[in-house]
N, C-alpha and C positions, 0 to 999 in steps of 0.2 A: 378243533378250529383255532382255539386260543393259543394252543401250543405251536401250531403252524405260523400264526401271526407273529408270535414272539420270536420263533426261529428265523422267520424272514426279516424281522426287524433287526435282529442281531447281525444277520448276514449283511443287511444293507449298511448298518453302522460300520462294520468291519471294512466293507468295500469302500465306503466314503473315506474312512481314515487312511486306507492304503492309497487311495487316489490322491488325497490331499498331500500325502507325503511326497508324491512325485513333483509337487509344485511348490516346495519350500523355497523361499527366496531369501535374499540377503539384505533387503532394504527395510529400514524402520524409520519412523518419525517420532522423536521424543518430545518435541515442543514446537509450538507455533508462535510463541511470543515474539521471538526475534523476527520472524517473517512478517507478522502483523505490524511491528514497529517499522520495519523497512518499507512496507506497503504504504503506511500512512505518511511517513516522512518523505518518501519519494513522490507521493501525490501532492504534498504541500510544496515541495521544491518545484515541481513541474507547473503547478497552478500559479505560483508567484512568479516564476520565470516568464510566463506568458503575458504578464502585465508590463506594459511599456511606460516606465516612469520618466522617460526623457522630456516630456513637456514641462516637467517641474525642474529640469536641470538648472543648477546655478541659483536656485531660490532657497531661502531659509524656511525649512519646513519642520513642523512638529507632528510626530506620529501619535495621534490620540487613540490609545488602546482601551478606552473605557468599556467598549462592548466586546472585547476579547478577553474573556475571563477563564483562567485555568481551571480544569476540573481535577478532582482528586481521584487517584486510582494508581494501579501498577504501571500503566502505560504512560511514559513521560512525553510522548509525542502529542502535545496538546497546544493550547493557545500560546504558551511561551515560545514554542518552536516556530509557530506562525509569525509571531512578532519579530523574532530574530531574523527570519527569512525576509520579511518585509523591510527591516532596517538595512539588511545587506543589499537588497535590490535598490533601495533608495540611494545608498552610498555608491553603488555601481553605476547609477545614473547621474552621479555628480550632484545630488541634492545635498544641501547643507543642513544636516540634522541638528535640531536644537533641543536641549533638555528642558528648557522653560518655554511654554507655549506663548508667553508674552513677548519673547524675543523673536518669534517666528513671524514670517509674512503669511504663510499658508498653513492651514490645518489639514492634515491628511488623516482620514478616518476609515479604517478597514472594518469589515465584518466577515465572520466565518459562518457559512451556512451548513457545511457538511465536513465531517472528519471521522470516517468510520471504515470498517472493513466488512466484506461479505465473503461467504465461502460455501462450497458444496462439494460433496464426495459422491462418486459413482462407482459401482462395482459391476463388472461384466462377468457374471457367473452365478453361484448359488450363495445367498447370504447365510450366516450362522443362524441356527434355530435349535430350540429344545422341545419343539412340538412333538416329535416322535418319541422322545424320552418320556414326556408326560403321558402320552397315550398308552405306551406299553406298561407304565407303572399303574395306570388306572385299570387296565384290563387284567393284569396279573396280580396286582396288589403287592408286588415285590419292590426291590430296590430300583432306583432310577438308573437308566442307562446314560452313558455320557452324551452330552448334546452334540449335534452334528456341527462340525467346524465349518468355517467359511471356506468355500471353494471359489477362488477368484482367478479367472484366466487373465484378467487385466483389471486395473482400477486406476482412477484418476482423482486428483484433488485440486480444485481450482479456488484460488483466493484473489480478491480484488480490494484495492484501497481507493477511496473516493474523497475528493476535496472540492469544495466550492467556496471561492473567495471573491469578494468585491471591494473596491476602494473608491472613494471620492474625495475631492479636495475643494476647499473654499477659502476665501480671503478672511483672515482673522479679524480685521477691523470692520469691514463692510458686510461680512457674511455672505457675500455674493458667490455663487458657484463658479468654479474655475475649470474643473476637470473631473471626469469619472472614467473608471476603467472598464465598465461593463462587467458581466459575469464571467469569471474565469474558472472553468471546471477542468479537472484532471483525474485520470484513472491510472492506477498502477496494477500490475498483474503478477501472479506467481502460479505456475501450473506444474504439477508433478504427476508422473505416470509410472505405474509399475506393470510389467509384463511378465506373467508366470512367476511373480514374486520378486523379480529382479528390478532394482531401481533404488531410489527414484531417478527418473529422467526428468530434469527440471529445466524450465525455460520461463521467461517473463521479463518485464521491464526492470525489475530490481536485480536481475542477475547479469553477469557478463557472458552473454552467449548461451549456448546450449550445454547443459551439464549432466553428468552421470554421477550421482552421489555428490562428492565434493570436488570432482575433477571437471575442468572445462573441456568440452569437445569441439567447440567452434569459437571463432572470434566474435566479439560482441559488435553490435551496430555502432557503438562509440568508436571502435577501432577501425571499422571499415569506412566510415564517413563522418563528417562533422555536421552537427545540427546548425541550421541557419537561424541563429537567435540574435535579436537586436541588441541584447545586453549579455555580456559574458558573466552570467549569474552563477551557473553551476560548475564553472571551470576556473582554474587559477588564471589571473590576469593582472598585469602591472599597469596601473593607471598613470603613473608619473606624478610629478609635482603639479599642483593646481596653478592655472594661469590667472593672474589678477584680472578682475573685471574692470573694464574702462567704460567711459561714456559711449564709445563707438561700438561696444559689444551689443550684438543683437539680442534683444530680450525675447526668450522663447514664449513668454506669456504676456499679452498686453496688460498693462496696468489700467 
């Protein structure tokens, strides 16, 4: 009985190995670090781009970054990147950035609630296992048989980046509230799919259209249509020379 069990186990292992050889693919993933950095930076850009700083246009503002503290680690997409994005958004809205808070009329204070990534992998098939190898070794007391390889008809890998940013502004001298942005949330995505080992077929907000490995298969949404954004934050834009303010110029914020 033991001999038959071992014989059947060997036959099953050989059959699985032969079957898995039919599904050898060409796609591999060597690192996710670049994808994670793209996910977080894209989420930051989208979150900041949704904040409309135009109510502060033309005013001397100081960006108080006291509560945006960089974290140590390999990933350089952190508070410094958020600060630079906010500064660009303020400049794009024609705010007059000041290096000294005592020279500013308005204090702008941001906070960062979330800057992270999530991910999950799913296999459609039989996962790799060494249970059969251990069972046959226990019954026979012999050498271990090779573990069963993974048999994946298809597999997918989904990653997302999340950012939550909020900004408020107040008068430097009176400390009276002037403006608040509300909560600005953004999500960026990257999805990869392998079919019978071929892939990855990649799509998501951080890629230009649908891709196979490193080749674009379709045009991106950015090429097909323009986003309706109040501020040209994520695209090149020429602002021209500033117009001097006069007494007749309408003040966007009541004093």
